[in-house]
C-alpha positions in Angstrom: 9.1 -19.5 -5.2 11.2 -19.8 -8.6 10.0 -16.6 -10.6 7.5 -18.9 -12.9 5.7 -19.7 -9.8 5.6 -16.5 -8.4 4.1 -15.1 -11.7 1.6 -18.2 -12.0 0.6 -16.5 -8.7 0.7 -13.2 -9.0 -1.6 -13.8 -12.1 -4.2 -15.4 -10.0 -4.3 -12.7 -7.4 -4.5 -10.1 -10.0 -7.7 -11.7 -11.1 -8.9 -12.4 -7.8 -8.6 -8.4 -6.7 -10.3 -7.1 -9.7 -13.1 -9.5 -9.4 -13.3 -8.8 -5.8 -13.0 -5.1 -5.9 -15.3 -4.5 -8.6 -17.9 -6.3 -7.0 -17.6 -4.4 -3.8 -17.3 -1.3 -5.7 -20.4 -2.3 -7.2 -22.1 -2.6 -3.9 -20.3 0.6 -3.1 -22.6 2.7 -6.1 -25.5 0.6 -5.4 -26.2 2.2 -1.7 -24.9 3.0 1.9 -22.4 1.2 3.9 -22.9 0.1 7.4 -20.2 1.9 9.7 -18.3 0.5 12.6 -16.1 2.1 15.0 -12.4 0.1 15.7 -11.1 3.0 17.8 -10.7 7.0 17.2 -11.4 7.7 13.7 -11.0 4.0 12.4 -13.9 2.8 10.8 -15.1 -0.3 9.2 -17.7 -1.3 6.9 -19.6 -4.8 6.2 -17.9 -4.1 2.6 -14.5 -4.2 4.0 -15.3 -7.8 6.0 -17.2 -8.8 2.7 -14.1 -8.0 0.6 -11.9 -9.8 3.0 -13.7 -13.3 3.7 -13.6 -13.0 -0.5 -10.1 -12.6 -0.7 -9.3 -15.5 2.2 -11.7 -17.6 0.6 -9.7 -17.5 -3.0 -6.2 -16.6 -1.6 -6.1 -20.4 0.5 -6.9 -21.9 -2.9 -3.6 -20.3 -4.2 -1.0 -21.4 -1.7 -2.8 -23.3 0.9 0.4 -23.4 3.0 0.0 -19.7 3.6 -0.9 -18.1 6.3 -2.5 -14.6 6.8 -1.9 -11.3 8.5 -5.1 -9.4 7.5 -6.8 -6.6 8.8 -10.1 -7.7 9.9 -8.8 -10.7 11.4 -11.8 -12.7 9.0 -8.9 -15.1 8.9 -6.1 -15.7 11.7 -2.9 -17.8 12.1 0.8 -17.2 10.6 2.3 -19.7 8.4 5.5 -21.5 8.8 6.9 -20.1 5.7 4.3 -18.2 3.9 1.8 -15.9 4.7 -1.2 -13.4 2.4 -0.7 -9.7 3.7 -4.0 -8.6 3.2 -6.1 -5.3 3.3 -9.7 -5.6 1.9 -10.3 -1.9 1.3 -7.4 0.6 1.9 -8.7 3.8 2.2 -11.9 2.8 4.0 -13.2 6.5 5.2 -12.6 7.3 1.4 -15.0 4.3 0.6 -17.4 5.8 3.2 -17.9 8.8 1.5 -17.4 7.7 -2.1 -14.1 9.4 -2.0 -11.7 7.8 -4.3 -9.3 6.3 -3.8 -9.4 3.7 -1.9 -7.9 0.2 -3.1 -7.2 -3.6 -2.4 -3.6 -4.7 -1.2 -2.5 -8.2 -1.3 1.2 -9.2 -0.8 2.7 -13.1 -0.4 5.5 -13.0 2.0 7.7 -16.0 1.9 10.4 -16.2 5.3 10.0 -12.5 5.9 10.5 -11.3 2.5 8.0 -10.1 -0.2 7.3 -11.7 -3.6 4.4 -11.0 -4.8 2.2 -7.8 -4.7 -0.9 -7.0 -6.1 -3.1 -3.3 -5.7 -6.5 -2.6 -7.4 -7.2 0.5 -7.3 -11.4 0.2 -7.7 -12.4 3.5 -8.6 -10.5 3.9 -12.0 -10.4 0.1 -12.6 -6.5 0.0 -12.0 -4.4 -2.8 -11.8 -1.2 -2.9 -9.9 1.2 -5.7 -10.1 5.0 -7.2 -8.8 6.8 -10.6 -8.9 10.3 -10.3 -6.7 13.1 -10.1 -9.4 10.1 -10.0 -12.3 9.3 -5.7 -12.5 6.1 -4.3 -11.9 3.2 -3.5 -13.6 0.3 -1.1 -14.2 -2.8 -3.4 -16.2 0.0 -5.3 -17.5 1.9 -3.0 -18.7 5.6 -2.1 -17.4 6.2 0.4 -15.1 8.8 2.8 -13.6 9.7 5.5 -11.3 10.0 8.6 -12.3 13.3 10.4 -12.5 12.0 14.0 -11.4 14.4 15.4 -9.2 13.1 16.5 -5.4 12.6 20.0 -6.4 10.3 19.7 -9.0 9.0 16.3 -7.3 5.2 16.1 -6.4 5.2 14.3 -2.7 1.9 11.8 -1.0 1.7 11.6 2.7 -0.8 10.6 5.1 -1.9 12.3 8.1 -2.3 11.5 10.9 -5.4 10.5 12.1 -5.6 8.9 15.3 -2.2 8.3 16.7 -1.0 12.1 16.9 2.0 11.1 19.1 4.6 12.4 16.5 2.9 15.2 15.5 6.1 18.1 17.0 8.3 15.4 14.3 5.7 14.9 11.3 4.3 18.8 11.0 7.8 20.4 10.9 8.7 17.6 8.2 5.9 18.0 6.6 6.3 22.1 6.2 9.7 21.8 5.0 8.8 19.1 2.2 5.5 21.9 1.5 8.8 24.3 1.2 11.3 22.1 -1.2 9.0 20.2 -3.5 6.3 21.1 -6.1 3.5 20.1 -4.0 1.8 17.7 -1.6 -0.7 15.3 -1.5 -2.8 13.3 0.8 -5.1 11.0 -0.8 -6.1 8.4 2.1 -4.8 5.4 1.2 -1.4 4.3 1.7 -1.3 1.5 -1.3 -2.6 3.8 -3.7 0.3 6.3 -2.8 3.0 3.5 -3.1 1.0 2.1 -6.4 1.8 6.1 -7.7 4.9 6.5 -6.5 6.2 3.3 -8.9 4.1 4.5 -11.7 5.8 7.9 -11.3 2.8 9.5 -10.5 4.2 10.9 -7.4 8.2 11.3 -6.9 8.0 10.3 -3.1 5.5 9.6 0.0 6.2 9.3 4.0 4.0 8.4 6.7 3.9 6.7 10.4 1.7 4.9 11.7 1.6 2.5 9.0 0.3 -0.9 9.5 2.1 -4.2 7.7 -1.5 -4.8 5.1 -1.4 -0.9 4.7 2.2 -1.3 3.0 3.7 -4.5 2.1 2.4 -4.9 -1.1 3.7 -1.6 -2.4 6.9 -1.7 -1.0 7.3 -4.8 -3.5 5.6 -2.5 -6.6 8.2 0.4 -5.4 11.6 -1.5 -5.8 10.5 -3.4 -8.5 9.8 -0.2 -10.2 13.3 1.3 -9.4 12.3 2.8 -6.3 14.3 3.2 -2.8 12.3 2.4 0.6 13.4 3.4 4.1 12.6 3.8 7.7 12.6 7.0 9.8 15.7 5.6 11.3 17.1 5.0 7.9 16.7 1.3 7.9 14.6 -1.2 6.2 12.1 -2.2 8.9 9.5 -0.6 6.9 7.0 -3.3 6.6 6.5 -4.1 10.5 8.0 -0.8 11.7 4.8 1.4 10.9 6.8 4.4 9.0 7.6 4.4 5.8 10.0 6.7 3.3 9.6 5.9 -0.3 10.5 7.4 -3.5 12.5 7.6 -6.9 16.1 7.1 -7.3 16.7 10.4 -8.3 15.6 12.5 -5.3 15.9 9.4 -3.0 19.1 10.8 -1.3 18.2 14.4 -0.9 14.4 13.2 0.2 15.8 11.4 3.0 17.9 13.9 4.1 15.1 16.3 4.5 12.9 13.6 6.5 14.4 11.7 8.2 16.5 14.5 10.8 12.6 15.3 11.9 12.3 12.0 13.2 15.5 11.0 14.5 
């Protein structure tokens, strides 16, 4: 798609994500949530499902030809060339406890390439958006990754909560990150973590057992803001490969050298 069309889609998706997110967050603030379990430590609420239904209904009107990869499967079926990748509430456990952050994440993928990415963090009412080749923004203002080096970096990660198969690799990686950087944080929302790398609040992020809807929008935000992405093998299978290393350009080489050997 041409940049003009991508900008049009991004504006519409941004409006949808903010409107749905504000509505869902108001409902959460007004009362409790009904919780279901999808697996070990993997929860969904009625508001996750409501959010996804609302998002899907409106996204279908923005690009009718697109299929869907959606976390709660309220709409299924891949498109021939275009797909929406939707996480209705990234950080559901946080959301259940009314403990920020938690975000809506929406990406549009065309022939395997993410062309539009939007992340709306509800508690701070912040809207991150990017288009392929068009840069990244926070509430309409351009954003860039930081220029901070690794020894002064603040790094985000996600602690495993159900898949503990790589703990023998993860724990030494976490230990070395703690030793070689200014600090490590675990917020509980991968989409928000990546948005924060894009705007320079964090210098880097790594995690495994990620799903496409956790990271697709964030991947575009990071790269359009000047950041660097890789999987744990140093390759580019980070959207569907379930593992991610994201960083600014200034510490990218050093951070990869720190993290990747643990998962070789």
